[in-house]
Backbone bond lengths (Angstrom), bond angles and torsions (degrees), N, CA, C in turn:
res aa  C-N    CA-C-N  psi(-1)  N-CA   C-N-CA  omega(-1)  CA-C   N-CA-C  phi
1 M - - - 1.464 - - 1.515 109.24 -
2 E 1.341 117.63 133.53 1.457 120.37 -176.88 1.519 111.74 -77.94
3 D 1.310 114.76 146.33 1.450 122.48 -179.09 1.527 109.20 -94.10
4 P 1.366 119.03 120.45 1.450 120.93 -176.07 1.508 113.87 -77.99
5 I 1.316 118.27 7.53 1.453 119.38 -173.50 1.515 112.10 -93.99
6 S 1.329 118.90 -49.27 1.465 121.11 -169.53 1.521 111.79 -121.82
7 V 1.338 116.63 117.80 1.461 121.89 178.12 1.524 109.09 -85.68
8 C 1.343 117.28 126.94 1.461 120.10 -178.83 1.530 112.10 -112.00
9 G 1.340 117.80 -8.49 1.458 119.58 179.59 1.515 111.12 175.26
10 Y 1.353 114.99 -169.94 1.464 120.83 -177.85 1.522 109.42 -138.67
11 R 1.337 116.08 154.34 1.458 121.18 174.84 1.522 108.39 -151.62
12 E 1.337 114.55 168.67 1.461 119.76 -175.95 1.539 110.84 -72.08
13 Y 1.318 115.46 141.66 1.465 122.82 179.13 1.535 110.18 -67.52
14 T 1.351 117.56 132.03 1.461 121.42 -177.61 1.525 112.84 -106.84
15 G 1.342 116.50 -10.55 1.456 120.18 -177.20 1.510 112.82 99.80
16 R 1.327 117.47 -11.39 1.469 121.47 -179.82 1.523 112.06 -96.05
17 E 1.333 117.28 -15.28 1.461 121.05 -176.55 1.531 111.36 -83.24
18 S 1.316 114.93 156.67 1.465 120.44 174.17 1.525 109.70 -66.40
19 L 1.335 116.07 143.94 1.467 119.88 178.53 1.526 111.01 -62.93
20 R 1.342 116.53 -23.51 1.467 119.39 179.50 1.529 112.12 -67.95
21 S 1.344 116.47 -19.15 1.464 119.05 -178.72 1.522 112.37 -87.92
22 I 1.339 117.72 -2.19 1.464 120.67 179.89 1.528 110.25 -72.70
23 S 1.325 116.41 132.10 1.466 121.86 173.72 1.528 107.30 -96.05
24 W 1.327 116.55 105.15 1.465 119.90 -176.78 1.523 110.59 -68.90
25 K 1.315 116.84 -30.36 1.467 120.34 179.42 1.535 110.05 -66.13
26 Q 1.349 116.61 -48.22 1.465 120.40 178.87 1.530 110.90 -67.50
27 S 1.337 116.50 -34.83 1.463 120.13 179.47 1.528 110.62 -64.24
28 A 1.337 116.16 -39.03 1.467 119.79 179.66 1.529 110.77 -66.91
29 V 1.341 116.26 -39.51 1.466 120.62 -179.07 1.527 111.08 -66.58
30 R 1.335 116.77 -42.13 1.471 121.15 -174.87 1.536 113.22 -92.92
31 N 1.330 116.07 -5.31 1.463 121.87 177.93 1.523 112.04 61.99
32 K 1.318 116.95 33.44 1.461 122.81 173.45 1.524 107.02 -161.54
33 L 1.331 116.53 161.60 1.459 119.91 -176.44 1.527 110.78 -70.07
34 I 1.339 115.44 127.10 1.458 122.77 -179.04 1.533 108.51 -124.34
35 V 1.332 116.91 136.72 1.460 121.05 178.02 1.520 110.29 -113.15
36 K 1.333 114.64 158.00 1.462 120.87 179.25 1.527 109.94 -82.62
37 E 1.334 115.63 147.46 1.455 121.56 170.85 1.519 107.41 -109.15
38 F 1.335 115.82 140.32 1.452 120.38 -171.72 1.527 111.99 -117.70
39 D 1.325 113.83 152.31 1.467 121.75 175.08 1.521 109.40 -95.79
40 P 1.324 117.97 140.79 1.465 119.76 172.96 1.525 110.42 -74.29
41 I 1.304 116.54 154.51 1.468 121.02 175.85 1.521 108.39 -74.48
42 G 1.308 114.84 122.40 1.455 118.31 -176.86 1.510 113.41 -83.09
43 K 1.330 117.11 -27.32 1.458 120.06 -176.54 1.519 108.97 -110.70
44 Q 1.289 115.49 145.38 1.450 120.59 -169.87 1.522 113.74 -98.66
45 S 1.325 119.25 11.09 1.453 121.65 178.55 1.519 108.22 -123.43
46 V 1.320 116.05 116.72 1.457 120.75 -167.16 1.523 111.47 -132.03
47 T 1.338 115.54 142.58 1.461 122.08 167.55 1.517 107.68 -117.99
48 V 1.318 116.31 122.44 1.461 122.20 177.39 1.525 107.66 -100.33
49 V 1.333 116.02 118.42 1.464 121.33 -177.66 1.525 108.83 -111.47
50 L 1.314 116.76 122.96 1.456 122.18 177.18 1.528 108.63 -108.67
51 D 1.343 115.66 111.86 1.467 122.00 -179.27 1.528 108.83 -104.84
52 T 1.328 117.75 114.15 1.461 121.50 -177.66 1.526 112.28 -106.37
53 A 1.344 117.29 19.38 1.466 120.58 -178.55 1.524 110.80 -57.73
54 Y 1.340 116.18 140.21 1.465 122.26 -176.39 1.519 110.76 -63.81
55 H 1.340 114.43 139.33 1.463 119.77 177.26 1.514 108.81 -154.22
56 G 1.340 117.06 126.08 1.464 121.50 173.26 1.515 113.94 81.26
57 E 1.340 116.04 -156.85 1.449 122.25 -176.42 1.526 110.61 -66.72
58 Y 1.351 115.19 142.89 1.460 120.20 -173.29 1.527 112.32 -60.72
59 E 1.358 117.35 -47.96 1.464 120.33 -177.69 1.526 111.51 -61.27
60 L 1.344 116.28 -42.26 1.461 119.80 177.68 1.518 110.87 -66.67
61 H 1.328 116.72 -35.73 1.465 120.56 -179.38 1.524 110.65 -62.31
62 I 1.340 117.07 -43.06 1.460 120.69 179.61 1.524 110.16 -61.89
63 K 1.330 116.68 -42.99 1.466 120.51 179.92 1.524 110.50 -66.77
64 R 1.334 115.75 -42.70 1.468 118.85 178.96 1.514 111.23 -63.85
65 Q 1.329 116.55 -37.34 1.461 119.57 -179.45 1.522 110.90 -63.76
66 E 1.322 117.43 -39.08 1.457 120.29 177.32 1.527 110.43 -63.47
67 Y 1.324 116.88 -36.94 1.462 119.86 177.16 1.526 110.81 -70.17
68 E 1.317 117.09 -31.65 1.472 120.06 174.23 1.522 109.67 -62.30
69 F 1.331 116.78 -46.06 1.460 120.54 179.28 1.523 110.60 -61.15
70 R 1.338 116.02 -41.47 1.460 120.28 -179.74 1.526 110.72 -64.21
71 A 1.331 116.39 -43.17 1.464 120.27 178.43 1.526 110.76 -62.72
72 A 1.334 116.10 -41.43 1.464 120.54 179.93 1.528 110.65 -62.26
73 R 1.330 116.78 -43.98 1.474 119.92 178.97 1.525 111.16 -62.31
74 T 1.339 116.21 -42.32 1.472 120.19 -179.03 1.521 111.11 -63.51
75 I 1.323 116.37 -44.61 1.466 120.49 -178.41 1.524 111.32 -67.00
76 C 1.338 117.51 -44.54 1.464 120.64 178.70 1.526 110.74 -62.96
77 E 1.321 116.71 -39.22 1.465 120.72 178.40 1.526 110.71 -62.16
78 Y 1.340 115.95 -42.03 1.465 120.63 178.93 1.527 110.36 -60.66
79 L 1.321 117.32 -46.42 1.461 121.70 -178.67 1.522 110.92 -66.47
80 E 1.322 116.84 -40.75 1.463 121.30 179.88 1.523 111.48 -60.92
81 D 1.332 115.64 -45.38 1.463 120.10 -176.46 1.520 112.47 -66.07
82 R 1.339 116.74 -21.02 1.475 120.71 179.60 1.519 112.21 -105.59
83 N 1.337 115.77 10.83 1.473 122.11 178.72 1.525 111.86 53.14
84 I 1.332 115.85 38.65 1.463 121.22 176.97 1.524 108.68 -89.80
85 E 1.314 116.14 125.32 1.462 120.44 179.69 1.525 109.81 -69.79
86 Y 1.318 116.13 135.28 1.464 119.18 -178.60 1.525 110.62 -155.02
87 T 1.333 114.01 160.87 1.459 122.22 173.55 1.521 108.47 -115.61
88 F 1.308 116.46 132.20 1.466 122.14 175.85 1.518 107.93 -109.44
89 I 1.327 116.41 123.07 1.453 121.36 -177.33 1.529 109.29 -134.20
90 T 1.326 117.19 138.10 1.460 119.95 -174.07 1.526 112.07 -152.98
91 N 1.335 115.21 154.16 1.464 121.43 171.51 1.523 111.21 -101.44
92 A 1.351 116.87 14.25 1.466 120.12 173.63 1.527 108.84 -63.68
93 I 1.316 116.08 152.88 1.465 119.78 -176.61 1.521 109.17 -80.85
94 I 1.323 115.16 83.12 1.463 123.24 175.55 1.519 108.83 -105.64
95 N 1.328 115.26 -50.57 1.466 123.11 173.42 1.528 107.65 -127.36
96 E 1.295 116.59 -175.43 1.454 119.80 172.88 1.523 108.31 -75.43
97 G 1.315 116.49 129.94 1.452 120.45 179.77 1.524 111.75 80.08
98 I 1.337 115.54 -162.51 1.459 121.83 -178.40 1.524 110.11 -77.51
99 S 1.335 115.63 135.40 1.468 120.94 178.29 1.521 109.11 -103.21
100 S 1.316 117.23 138.33 1.465 120.54 178.00 1.529 109.92 -140.11
101 F 1.338 114.22 144.88 1.462 122.02 -179.03 1.525 107.64 -137.69
102 H 1.317 116.27 139.22 1.461 120.22 177.38 1.521 108.95 -119.25
103 S 1.331 116.27 124.46 1.460 121.08 -176.38 1.526 110.51 -126.28
104 S 1.320 114.81 146.21 1.464 121.40 175.17 1.522 111.20 -99.30
105 G 1.328 117.06 6.65 1.456 121.34 179.57 1.517 111.97 90.16
106 G 1.317 115.18 -179.18 1.459 119.80 177.49 1.518 114.93 88.52
107 R 1.315 117.37 6.72 1.473 121.98 178.33 1.522 112.26 57.11
108 G 1.318 115.65 49.69 1.458 120.63 179.03 1.517 112.56 -89.34
109 N 1.337 115.64 -155.69 1.466 121.34 -176.11 1.523 112.88 -63.97
110 V 1.337 116.96 -35.32 1.458 119.63 -179.09 1.521 110.54 -65.09
111 Y 1.314 115.87 -42.56 1.466 120.40 178.08 1.526 110.75 -60.71
112 N 1.320 116.67 -41.57 1.466 120.76 177.87 1.530 111.17 -63.86
113 R 1.324 116.33 -36.45 1.469 119.91 177.91 1.529 110.91 -67.11
114 I 1.335 116.60 -36.95 1.468 120.46 177.39 1.526 109.98 -63.76
115 L 1.325 116.57 -47.88 1.461 120.62 179.93 1.525 110.85 -61.81
116 Y 1.316 116.03 -41.26 1.471 120.54 179.09 1.526 110.19 -63.24
117 G 1.335 116.03 -44.08 1.461 119.98 -179.85 1.516 112.38 -62.85
118 L 1.332 116.44 -43.86 1.463 120.01 179.29 1.526 111.32 -67.38
119 G 1.322 116.08 -34.37 1.455 119.87 -179.17 1.515 113.10 -68.09
120 F 1.338 116.65 -30.47 1.461 120.26 -177.00 1.528 112.95 -110.55
121 A 1.333 116.75 8.91 1.469 120.01 179.40 1.529 110.42 -65.95
122 K 1.303 115.85 143.81 1.466 121.63 177.76 1.525 109.19 -89.80
123 N 1.311 116.65 158.77 1.458 120.60 176.43 1.522 110.27 -68.92
124 G 1.327 115.56 136.14 1.459 119.67 -179.59 1.511 111.41 120.59
125 E 1.334 116.47 -166.71 1.458 120.80 -177.82 1.525 110.21 -144.07
126 T 1.325 115.89 155.48 1.463 120.88 -179.38 1.520 112.16 -89.46
127 C 1.344 116.68 -17.51 1.463 120.53 179.17 1.518 109.32 -158.62
128 S 1.307 116.62 170.66 1.463 121.39 -179.96 1.532 110.88 -74.36
129 T 1.321 115.20 166.60 1.465 120.79 176.82 1.525 110.67 -62.47
130 D 1.332 116.79 -38.62 1.471 120.72 -179.36 1.527 111.16 -59.37
131 I 1.330 116.07 -44.65 1.467 120.19 -179.62 1.527 110.32 -66.76
132 L 1.333 116.23 -39.54 1.465 120.43 178.47 1.525 110.85 -62.22
133 L 1.339 116.72 -45.45 1.467 120.34 179.06 1.526 111.41 -64.44
134 A 1.329 116.37 -37.80 1.465 120.03 178.50 1.524 110.50 -61.64
135 E 1.327 116.38 -38.35 1.466 120.97 178.49 1.531 110.36 -67.18
136 V 1.326 115.96 -41.41 1.470 120.61 179.25 1.524 110.56 -62.16
137 C 1.333 116.73 -38.99 1.464 121.60 -176.24 1.527 113.19 -87.91
138 S 1.326 116.55 3.93 1.463 119.26 -176.92 1.517 112.78 -70.59
139 G 1.327 116.38 -17.85 1.465 119.72 179.16 1.499 111.90 121.34
140 A 1.337 116.65 -38.58 1.456 120.24 -177.48 1.523 111.68 -66.03
141 F 1.344 116.56 -30.25 1.457 120.14 -176.26 1.530 111.75 -114.75
142 R 1.324 117.71 11.95 1.457 120.42 -178.38 1.526 109.88 -76.92
143 E 1.337 116.36 119.85 1.463 121.44 -176.31 1.523 109.68 -130.51
144 H 1.312 115.82 -178.54 1.467 120.56 -179.00 1.528 111.88 -72.04
145 T 1.322 116.85 -43.89 1.462 121.34 -177.25 1.521 109.89 -119.73
146 L 1.328 116.72 131.30 1.462 122.39 -179.74 1.528 108.26 -116.34
147 V 1.332 116.45 117.85 1.467 121.79 174.72 1.522 106.42 -101.33
148 F 1.327 115.71 112.48 1.469 121.15 -174.02 1.527 109.43 -108.75
149 I 1.343 116.03 111.81 1.463 122.26 -178.87 1.526 108.11 -100.85
150 T 1.332 116.42 125.62 1.458 119.68 -174.66 1.523 111.04 -150.33
151 N 1.337 115.88 164.43 1.462 120.16 171.43 1.526 110.42 -111.58
152 R 1.318 115.82 12.21 1.464 121.32 -179.11 1.530 110.02 -107.59
153 R 1.337 115.18 144.53 1.452 120.29 179.27 1.530 110.48 -132.79
154 E 1.323 117.58 24.72 1.459 120.60 -177.33 1.526 111.61 -71.80
155 E 1.319 115.14 153.50 1.465 120.74 178.60 1.520 110.99 -61.96
156 S 1.342 116.38 -34.10 1.465 119.47 -178.56 1.525 111.13 -63.01
157 L 1.338 116.82 -40.31 1.462 120.07 178.67 1.525 110.51 -67.56
158 M 1.347 116.66 -42.65 1.463 119.85 178.90 1.532 110.82 -61.09
159 A 1.340 115.35 -36.91 1.461 119.85 178.71 1.527 110.36 -67.05
160 D 1.341 117.07 -39.95 1.466 120.94 179.21 1.530 110.77 -64.32
161 L 1.336 116.30 -42.09 1.472 119.80 179.56 1.530 111.03 -67.77
162 A 1.333 116.34 -37.01 1.466 120.51 176.90 1.523 110.40 -63.80
163 H 1.340 115.98 -37.21 1.469 120.29 178.62 1.527 110.51 -65.67
164 V 1.334 116.32 -41.77 1.462 120.44 178.20 1.530 110.12 -61.14
165 K 1.327 115.48 -43.27 1.466 120.10 -179.00 1.522 111.71 -63.15
166 S 1.334 116.50 -45.07 1.470 119.88 -177.85 1.523 111.90 -72.45
167 S 1.328 117.13 -32.72 1.469 120.64 -176.20 1.519 112.80 -76.59
168 Y 1.350 116.39 -36.90 1.458 119.70 -172.99 1.526 113.50 -116.59
169 G 1.338 117.07 0.70 1.458 119.92 -178.51 1.512 112.47 65.71
170 T 1.340 115.43 27.84 1.460 120.79 -176.53 1.525 111.07 -83.31
171 E 1.319 116.00 133.36 1.459 120.18 172.38 1.524 107.79 -80.47
172 I 1.336 117.66 125.33 1.464 121.74 -175.13 1.521 110.50 -119.15
173 V 1.325 115.52 127.26 1.460 122.48 172.53 1.524 106.94 -113.42
174 T 1.332 117.26 120.15 1.458 121.68 -177.79 1.514 110.10 -102.31
175 V 1.323 115.82 127.48 1.470 122.35 178.91 1.526 107.56 -112.97
176 F 1.341 116.39 117.97 1.464 121.63 -178.78 1.526 109.86 -98.57
177 A 1.329 116.27 121.84 1.462 120.56 177.79 1.520 110.82 -61.71
178 E 1.328 116.84 -30.49 1.461 121.35 -178.51 1.532 111.40 -59.16
179 D 1.331 116.59 -34.68 1.463 119.81 179.52 1.521 110.97 -62.90
180 Y 1.343 116.59 -39.14 1.455 120.86 178.30 1.520 110.61 -67.44
181 V 1.357 116.81 -39.98 1.464 121.06 178.01 1.521 110.24 -62.26
182 N 1.350 116.88 -45.15 1.458 121.24 -179.37 1.524 111.62 -61.98
183 E 1.341 116.19 -40.77 1.463 119.98 -179.64 1.528 110.74 -65.90
184 E 1.343 116.36 -40.89 1.462 118.36 179.29 1.524 110.62 -67.95
185 T 1.346 116.80 -38.35 1.460 120.68 177.59 1.523 110.36 -60.31
186 E 1.332 116.30 -42.52 1.468 120.63 178.21 1.522 110.43 -64.16
187 A 1.329 116.54 -39.79 1.463 120.22 178.41 1.525 110.78 -64.87
188 E 1.344 116.26 -41.00 1.461 120.35 178.21 1.527 110.62 -63.99
189 R 1.345 117.01 -38.67 1.462 120.78 179.29 1.525 110.35 -62.80
190 K 1.357 115.88 -42.75 1.455 119.74 179.51 1.526 110.98 -64.92
191 R 1.350 116.55 -40.91 1.456 119.40 178.70 1.524 110.81 -63.79
192 A 1.350 116.67 -39.19 1.464 120.67 178.87 1.524 111.07 -65.22
193 E 1.345 116.31 -39.90 1.464 120.04 178.08 1.525 111.13 -63.51
194 E 1.334 116.14 -43.47 1.467 119.96 179.17 1.523 110.88 -64.25
195 A 1.343 116.46 -39.57 1.463 120.25 179.14 1.525 110.40 -65.01
196 A 1.346 116.55 -40.62 1.461 121.16 179.62 1.535 110.64 -64.92
197 K 1.340 116.02 -41.50 1.466 119.89 178.28 1.525 110.71 -63.48
198 S 1.334 115.67 -43.05 1.457 120.22 -179.92 1.523 111.00 -63.05
199 E 1.335 116.17 -42.30 1.465 120.66 179.09 1.523 110.72 -64.66
200 A 1.339 115.85 -39.71 1.467 120.06 179.35 1.526 110.53 -64.25
201 M 1.325 116.41 -40.85 1.468 120.29 178.98 1.526 110.75 -64.88
202 Q 1.339 116.21 -40.89 1.454 119.69 178.70 1.526 111.08 -64.09
203 S 1.344 115.87 -41.63 1.463 120.59 179.33 1.528 110.36 -63.55
204 K 1.353 115.35 -42.34 1.464 119.80 179.42 1.531 110.74 -63.31
205 T 1.328 116.26 -40.20 1.463 120.61 178.61 1.527 111.31 -63.11
206 M 1.352 114.89 -42.48 1.461 119.54 179.81 1.524 110.94 -65.32
207 V 1.345 116.23 -40.18 1.472 120.42 178.40 1.517 110.43 -62.35
208 N 1.340 116.04 -43.53 1.469 120.03 179.20 1.526 111.30 -63.42
209 Q 1.342 116.00 -40.41 1.458 119.45 178.19 1.517 111.25 -64.16
210 D 1.356 116.40 -43.23 1.470 120.49 178.47 1.529 110.38 -62.05
211 R 1.329 116.82 -41.88 1.469 120.94 -179.24 1.530 110.45 -62.51
212 K 1.344 115.09 -43.40 1.459 118.86 179.65 1.525 111.33 -64.41
213 E 1.347 116.79 -37.67 1.462 120.70 179.03 1.530 110.77 -65.84
214 W 1.350 115.73 -42.83 1.463 119.30 178.86 1.528 111.22 -64.92
215 E 1.339 116.28 -40.23 1.468 119.97 177.88 1.526 110.63 -62.59
216 A 1.325 116.25 -39.72 1.464 120.42 178.77 1.520 110.75 -65.58
217 L 1.329 116.79 -41.07 1.460 120.91 178.89 1.528 111.00 -65.13
218 A 1.358 115.33 -42.36 1.465 119.87 179.78 1.523 110.47 -63.78
219 H 1.324 115.79 -40.46 1.462 120.35 178.91 1.527 110.58 -64.45
220 E 1.332 115.75 -42.25 1.459 119.90 179.39 1.526 110.86 -65.00
221 A 1.355 115.82 -37.92 1.468 119.51 178.80 1.509 111.37 -63.94
222 K 1.311 116.88 -42.99 1.470 120.42 178.21 1.515 111.27 -63.62
223 R 1.329 114.62 -38.97 1.461 118.46 179.77 1.527 111.21 -63.75
224 M 1.334 115.55 -39.24 1.467 120.22 179.30 1.518 110.88 -66.86
225 E 1.362 116.71 -35.95 1.464 119.94 179.04 1.516 110.72 -65.28
226 V 1.310 117.74 -38.72 1.459 122.29 179.34 1.519 110.20 -64.07
227 M 1.295 116.16 -38.57 1.467 120.94 179.92 1.521 110.16 -70.44
């Protein structure tokens, strides 16, 4: 079973893979359908961090935040189905302040609470990324593997995550919501191109039919004149 957390490479689409595993960016570059290959999680103790701090244009931020929620649900579902113990911590507006949940897997009550919280979370954040990271590194949430979901790609954040990794020996997997937005945008562009081509073909067919009808009418008119 493929792990939706860490991409380790790409290969050609065979028709057996889920459409969600298609990399539209790589497919556009190679001019054929390409899917992602994933690495399994090697360590069984995980902290999933969802950072919803505002970044960039407002409309894009809202879309990216929805992709953050989607990524969080996918990752938690993966861990639950494999009974991997994990902590989910976020600055999304679920409760006042930082929200945290600890699950032993198996899709129990904690998992349902996570889904409920993400489903009713408001747009925005309860604290900055710095405060969220400080809470993660406080000790209570320090684990072997850290999955950090964010819509930010600034050098300052990358430096902070690198510091966490070097200080605590934490394995960090960073999931950028922007990558999901870009892939969907590319997919939408391809769908629009296909729709435009289809419309052009239909228009051309209609023009040809009209031309043939006019030619038939002209021929019939000439025939009537001869008679």
